[in-house]
C-alpha positions in Angstrom: -15.7 8.4 22.9 -18.9 6.4 21.1 -21.0 7.9 23.8 -19.7 11.7 23.1 -20.2 11.0 19.2 -23.9 9.7 20.1 -24.4 13.1 22.6 -23.2 15.1 19.2 -25.5 13.2 16.7 -28.4 13.2 19.4 -28.1 16.9 19.6 -27.7 17.8 15.8 -30.8 15.3 15.6 -32.8 17.4 18.0 -31.7 20.8 17.2 -32.8 20.7 13.3 -35.7 18.1 14.2 -35.6 17.0 10.2 -37.0 13.7 11.6 -34.8 10.2 12.1 -35.5 6.9 10.2 -36.1 4.0 12.4 -32.5 2.9 11.7 -31.5 6.2 13.4 -33.6 6.0 16.3 -32.4 2.2 16.5 -28.6 3.6 16.4 -29.3 6.6 18.9 -31.5 4.7 21.3 -29.3 1.3 21.2 -32.4 -1.1 20.5 -33.1 -3.1 17.8 -36.3 -2.3 15.4 -38.5 -4.8 17.1 -38.7 -2.6 19.9 -39.1 0.3 18.2 -42.1 -1.4 16.2 -43.2 -2.6 19.3 -43.2 0.6 21.1 -44.9 2.2 17.6 -48.0 -0.4 18.4 -48.2 0.3 21.9 -48.7 4.4 21.3 -45.2 5.0 23.1 -44.0 6.9 19.9 -45.9 7.7 16.1 -43.9 7.4 13.2 -45.1 10.5 10.8 -45.4 8.2 7.6 -46.9 4.6 7.0 -44.9 1.7 5.9 -41.8 0.9 8.3 -39.2 2.0 5.5 -40.7 5.3 5.4 -41.1 6.1 8.9 -39.7 9.5 10.2 -39.9 10.2 13.8 -39.5 13.5 15.8 -36.6 14.4 17.7 -39.4 13.9 20.9 -40.4 10.3 19.4 -36.3 9.7 19.9 -36.6 10.6 23.8 -39.2 8.8 24.4 -38.0 5.5 23.0 -34.9 6.2 25.4 -36.8 7.0 28.3 -39.2 3.6 27.6 -36.1 1.6 27.3 -34.6 3.3 30.1 -37.8 2.4 32.3 -37.8 -1.1 31.1 -34.2 -1.7 31.8 -34.3 0.0 35.6 -37.7 -0.6 36.8 -39.3 -3.5 35.0 -41.7 -1.8 33.5 -43.6 -3.0 30.7 -44.3 -0.8 27.2 -47.6 -0.3 28.2 -46.5 1.1 31.5 -43.5 2.9 29.7 -46.3 4.9 27.6 -48.7 5.8 30.8 -45.2 7.2 32.8 -44.1 9.0 29.6 -47.5 10.6 29.3 -47.9 11.6 32.9 -44.2 13.3 32.7 -45.4 15.3 29.6 -48.5 16.1 31.3 -46.7 17.2 34.2 -44.1 19.6 32.3 -47.1 21.0 30.6 -48.9 21.6 34.1 -45.7 23.1 35.6 -44.9 25.1 32.2 -48.7 26.3 33.0 -48.3 27.2 36.5 -45.3 29.4 35.9 -47.4 31.3 33.1 -49.9 31.9 35.3 -47.6 33.2 37.9 -45.3 35.3 35.7 
């Protein structure tokens, strides 16, 4: 039941892309603020506004935090490794989209 509510909230947030607060990122991703702050410092995600109390994150940042946490838990990757892996995944997605565009 809680997982369904989290998925519904995630879908709502991602659909609107109104930006989410640090507290919302923590709740959605099941991490504490220090974890997100470390990911910001490592360059995994970038908040829109300065000052931790005013940070807003785009929906892609929520996705990146969730994936970084998953990489750390499942693969034992540190934050720098997670950042690199996420950047490479995004680049791969962009290249695949470009290939589809050129082929289609």
